C-alpha positions in Angstrom: -36.9 24.6 73.6 -34.3 22.9 75.7 -32.0 25.1 77.8 -28.2 25.1 77.5 -28.0 22.9 80.6 -30.4 20.3 79.1 -28.4 20.1 75.9 -25.1 19.7 77.7 -26.7 17.0 80.0 -28.0 15.1 77.0 -24.6 15.2 75.3 -22.8 14.0 78.4 -25.4 11.2 78.9 -24.9 10.0 75.3 -21.1 10.1 75.5 -20.6 8.6 79.0 -22.9 5.9 80.4 -21.2 6.2 83.9 -22.3 9.9 83.9 -25.8 8.9 83.0 -25.9 6.3 85.8 -24.5 8.7 88.5 -26.7 11.6 87.3 -29.8 9.4 87.6 -28.8 8.2 91.1 -28.0 11.6 92.4 -30.8 13.6 90.9 -33.9 13.7 93.1 -36.9 12.2 91.4 -39.6 14.8 92.1 -43.0 14.3 90.6 -43.7 16.2 87.4 -46.0 19.2 87.4 -47.9 20.8 84.5 -47.6 24.3 85.8 -43.9 25.3 85.3 -42.1 26.0 88.6 -45.2 25.3 90.8 -45.8 21.9 92.3 -49.4 21.1 91.3 -49.5 17.3 91.4 -51.9 14.8 90.1 -53.3 12.3 92.6 -50.6 9.8 91.6 -47.9 12.5 91.8 -49.0 13.6 95.2 -48.8 10.1 96.7 -45.5 9.5 95.0 -44.1 12.7 96.7 -45.6 11.8 100.1 -44.0 8.3 99.8 -40.6 9.9 99.0 -40.9 12.3 101.9 -41.9 9.5 104.3 -39.0 7.3 103.2 -36.5 10.1 104.0 -37.9 10.9 107.5 -35.3 10.3 110.2 -32.4 9.9 107.7 -29.6 12.2 106.8 -30.0 14.2 103.6 -28.2 12.6 100.5 -25.1 14.7 100.9 -24.6 13.7 104.5 -25.7 10.1 104.6 -22.1 9.0 105.2 -22.7 10.1 108.8 -25.4 7.5 109.1 -24.6 4.1 110.5 -26.3 0.7 110.4 -27.8 1.1 113.9 -29.5 4.4 113.1 -30.7 3.0 109.8 -32.3 0.1 111.8 -34.3 2.6 113.9 -36.1 3.6 110.8 -36.3 0.2 109.2 -36.5 -2.4 112.0 -36.5 -5.4 109.7 -33.5 -4.3 107.7 -30.4 -6.5 107.2 -26.9 -5.4 106.6 -27.4 -6.2 102.9 -30.4 -4.0 102.5 -28.6 -1.1 104.3 -25.6 -1.6 101.9 -27.9 -1.7 98.8 -29.7 1.5 100.0 -26.5 3.4 100.4 -24.3 2.0 97.6 -23.9 5.3 95.8 -22.6 7.2 98.8 -18.9 6.5 98.3 -18.4 6.6 94.5 
């Protein structure tokens, strides 16, 4: 049975596509688990989570990425261009 939060979220997503887009962008995409509140991943889920963690190493957390600059981003991604930096952080200032 869906919780009150799930029902409200589904209603807002149906009424407002901008809400759905922002909620998807700002909600962390953690791998699903079959054991309630415990993280017991499948092999694929484990690698997906490790990739997510590795990608965020050396970066500010999502609420503080506005402190990050292009030069510190290039330390983590040496082949990055200004365009890829912009695309990676486009939801920071909405």
